[in-house]
N, C-alpha and C positions, 0 to 999 in steps of 0.2 A: 504494500500500500504506500503510495507516494503522498507526501504532505507538503504543501506550499506554506512556508513559515515566514514570520517576520523575525526581527532580532529580539523581540520581547521574550524574556525568560518564561513568563506565564504561558505564552502560547506554545513555546517549545516543550515545556513540561506537560501541558495538556495533550499535545500531539503524541508524546512518548507514552503517555498513559493509555492511549487507545490500543496499544499493542498488548496491554496487560489484561489478563482474563479476570473479569469481575464475577462475583457470585451470580448464578442464574437461579431460576425459580426453584429447581430441585435442590440446589445447595442451601437455599434459605429454609427449606422444609415446607413449602407451600403444597398442600394436598391437591394433586392433579390426577385426573383420570387418564387411563390409556398407557400403552407401552411405547416409549420413544425408541427411535433408532439409535445406533451407537454414538452418533454425533449430536443427536437431538437438533437436527438442522435440515434445511431444505436439501442440502447436499447428501443426505442419506438416500435420496432418490438417485440411483446410479446414473452418471453422466452429467448431472446438473453441476454447473460451475458458477461461482459468484466472484465479482471483482468490485473494488471501490476506488474512487479518487476523492480525497478529502482536501478541502481548501480552508486553511486557517491563517489569517493574517490581520494585523492591526488591532487597535483598541481605542476606546474613548468615543468622542463625538462622531456621529455619522456624517461622512462626506461622500455624497453619491459619486460613484466612479472610483473611489479610493478605498472605501471600507468603513468599518471593519468587515471582514469577510468570514462567514461561517456557513459554508455550503459544500456541495460536491455532487458526485454522480455514483450510482450503483448500477451494475449490470448483471443480469441473470441469463445464462445460456442453458436452454433445456437439454441439449445433447453435447455440451461443451463448445468452446469457441472454435474448434477445428472442424466442426460439423456444419454442413449446409442442408441437412435433412430436416424439413419441417415436422412439426408435431401437431396432432389434433389438439384443438384449443377452443375456448369460449370465454366470454367476459360478461360481467354483470355490474351494474351500478346501483348502489343502495340510495345514495343521494348524489346528484349530479353537478354540484358546484366544483368541478374539477376537470382534468383533462387526461385522457389516455389516447394517444394518436394510434392510428393503424387499426382500430377496432372495427371499422366498417368492413375491411377485408377479412379480418378474423371471423366476423359474423357471416359474411357471404361465403367464404371458402371453407370454413371449419378448421383452418390451420393457422398456426403461428409460424412465421417464416424466418425468424431470427431471434435475437435476444429481447428481453424486456429490460429497458433502461429506466431509472427513476432519478429525478433531480428536483430542483425547485421550480416554482410556477413560471418564472420568467426566463427559464433556460431550456424549456422544452424544445424550442425551435432549433437552437444550435446543437443540442444533443441529437435530435432527430436527423439533422443534416450530417452530423459527424458519423452516425451509424452507417448511413448510406455510403459516405466516402470511405469509411473503414472497409466496407465490403468491396467497393470498387478497387481500392488499393490492393486487396488480397485476391482480386480477380475472381470473386465469388458470384458476380452477376452475369457471367457469360451464358448461364442457362435461363435466367429469368428476365434480364434486361431492365428490370425495375425493382424498386424496393419501397415498401410502406411500413417503416419500423414502428414498433410499439414503444412509446416513451410516455411515462406517467409523471405526475408531479404532486407535491404538497408545498404549502407556502411557508417560507422561513424568514419572512420580512421583519419579525420581531427582534431577531438576533443578527440577521445578515443584511448587508447592503444589496438587497434583492434587485434594485433598479440600477445597480452598477454593472450588471451583466458580466460577472467575473468568471463564469464557467465558459471555457473555450472548447473548441473541437479537440484540441490536444488533451484536455482533461477527460473528455469523453473517451478518447482513444486509450488513455491510460487505464480507465476503468475496464474497458473491454479487454485490453491486453493483459491485465492483471488477474483476470478470472481464473479461478482454480477450484478444484474439488476440495474436500476436507473441511476442517472447522471454518466457520464464518465469523468474521469480526463483527461485533454488534455495538449498538449505542451511537455515540457521536462520530459516525463515520459515513463516508460516501454521501448519498442523497439525504441521509438522515442527520447530517452534521448539525444543522441549526433548527431542528424540529422540537416541538413542545407537545406533550401528551398528558391530558388530564391536568394541565397546568404544572406538571412536573417536566423535567427534561425528557424528551422522547428521542426517537431515531429509528435505527434498524434493529430488528429482532427476528429470530427464527426458531423453529421447533419442528418436530416430526412425530409421526406415529406409525407403528408397525402393527399390522393386523395379525390376529391369530391365524394359525395354519388352516383352521376350519373355515375361515373367511377369505382364504386365498393367500395370506401371508404378504399382501401388498404393503407398500410404503406410501405414506402421504407426507409431504414436506411443505411448510409454509414459511414465507418471508414477508415481513411487514415493514413499511415505513410509516410509523405512527406519529400523527401530528394533530390529534383531534381531542375533543371532549372537555367538558367542565369538570371541576374537581368533585363537587358534591356527589354526583352519581357513580363515581368510581368504586367498583367492587372487585376484590380479588379473592378467589375461592369462596365467593358468596359473602365475604365480610365487607361492610361499608367503610372501606379504607378512606374514602374521600370525606366522610363525615367525622372520622376519627383524627385524621391529620389535616387540619384546616389551615395551618400556617404554611410557611415556605412557598408562598405564591410569588409569581414573577414581580420583581421590583427594580427600581433604579438605584444603583449604588451612589452613596452609601446607604444601604438598607437600614431601616430602624428596627432593631431586633432581628426578626427573620422575615418581616414582610412590611411593605409600605403600600402595596396595591398599585397596579399600573394598568388599568383597563384599556387605556388608549394605545399603549405599545403592543400588547398582545391580548386582543379581545378573547375572553374565555370560551366563546362559542365559535371562534374563527379557526378552522383547521380541517384536516382531512386525514384519510388513511388509504394507502395503497396496499393491496394484498396480492401476493403471487402464490398460487397453489400448484404444486407439482405432484405427480403420482406416476408409478410404474404400472398401475392397473390398466388393463386394456379398455379404455373408455373412448367413445366417439364424441363428437363435438356437442351433440344435444345432451349427453350425459354429463359432460364437463360443465355445461351451463348450469346444470343442477348442482354440481359440486361447488362451483363458484358462489352460488347463492348461499350455500351453507356457511361460508365465511362470515356472513352477516350475523349469524347466531353466535359465533365466537366473540364478535365485537359487542353484541348485546350482553353476553355474560359479564363483560367488563364494565357494563353500565353505559356503553356507547348509545347515543340517541339519534345519530344521523341528522344532526341539526341542519337548519336551513342553509347555513353558509358552509357546510361541510361537503367535501368531495370524497365519497366512499366508493372506490372503484376497484374491482377485483378481476383477476384473470386466472384461469386454471388450464393446465396442459397435461398431457399424458405422453410419457416417453416410450410407450409401447407402440407396436405397429410401425417399425422403421420402414422407410422408403414407400410408405403408402401413397404419398403425394407425388412420387416420382415414377410410379408404375404407368407406363404408356398404354397398357392394355387393361385387362380386368383386374383391378387391385384386390388382393386378398387381405382382409383385415379380420381381427378378432375383437370381440367385445364381451364383457361380462353381462349377464342378464340383469335387468332392472330389479329382479327379485333379490339379487345379491349385492345391491349397491349401498344399502343403508349403513353397513359398517364403515364404508368410505365417507359417508356424510358425517358420521360421528367422529371419525378421525380428523376430518377437516375442522370441525367445531373445536375440538380439543387442542389441536395444534395451533389454530389461530389464537385462541385464548392465551396459550403459553407463550407464543411468539411476541405478543403485545407485552406481557409481563417481562419477558426477557429483554425487550427493547428498553423498558424503563429501568430495569435493574442494571443494565450495562451502561446506560447513559450517565454522564457525570455533570455536575454543576458547571454551567457555562455562563460567562459574561460576554456580551456582544455589543452591537451597535448602541450608541448613546448610553453605555454602561448599564444596559439592562441585564439583570441576572435571572436565570431560570435555574431552580434548584433540582438536584437529583432526588428521586424517591429514596429516603433514608432507610437502609436495610435494617438497622437496629430497631427503628420505630415500627417498621412493617412487621418484624417478628413479634414485637410487643402487642401489636394490634391483633395479629392472628392468634396469639396465645390467649388474649383476653376473650376471644370468641371460641376457644378450644378448637382452632383450625390449623394448628401448627404440628407438623409431623415431628416425632422425636428424632 
């Protein structure tokens, strides 16, 4: 992961901290349902690769075009960055104040023809164009002659100089080129760098579920960029965390105590969540549409309300059925029956819930534009709250 830094020691320290693994939901002892894969990440679905480009520079007063900068790009490849083989896919929007490009063709064709990239609201265009150029430079378009990339966004304007257009095509290329399998860095990274979730620091989170052998033994992986929600409705494992931890709201430094309230800088109902669902189960596009919809239930478990100003947009894909879109004759595809799909729905709900929790647990307190500070969800107080409600695993 490459990080653009200033000379400020604070920023350098924060960037270095991104490489350190923070406690995740299961480390805390949060009681969660289902069995995760070995990485508890979207990359538990064989072939999936994830890359980040994180941009961190500047501090103090916002100067449009100069910073402070707290943003980036995240890229998810269904079959890895070396594959040009499309996957069956579908998308769903719970509330549509947001953007995910390329979805018209996903809907029409039933396939996802490249990576899913995620960035901030005002950088969608440059990232979309960069993905096309990346494919051209790698001579990947000799078969299709066109590209309609899927690029999604959430708004990071509370912490980031979003109107400074700091994300470049080189940054998008860096995210694409850095995509790998294995553990996924979470929190203040990539597209999630400047995001806020339930008025705590948000960002990138991931989780997975592995079905029982009797249900096919398939894997479902989820990656989220969470930037949504008010504090009060926040629930974790059914516990009203948002009503128990009412301080630590975003404020302008120097904060008085642990809060001063700053509704103008980061409106509490102004935000979004992008969710990417991957599976190795053989599902066709109409079934993947059903799977994508179930991610909404995972958001609901966390107290998400899909507010009027929220962009809640989800995409699901299956890595099964290789070369199905490339067959020039009668394509031979497999699909599980609808009677067997419910365990995959349950896995999607569970993994989405945990991915959001992991995003908040991995995120660290950040100070950005105009000295606005967004606090991380405190692990010790979360434990205390769960213990109070007898919801903490030993």
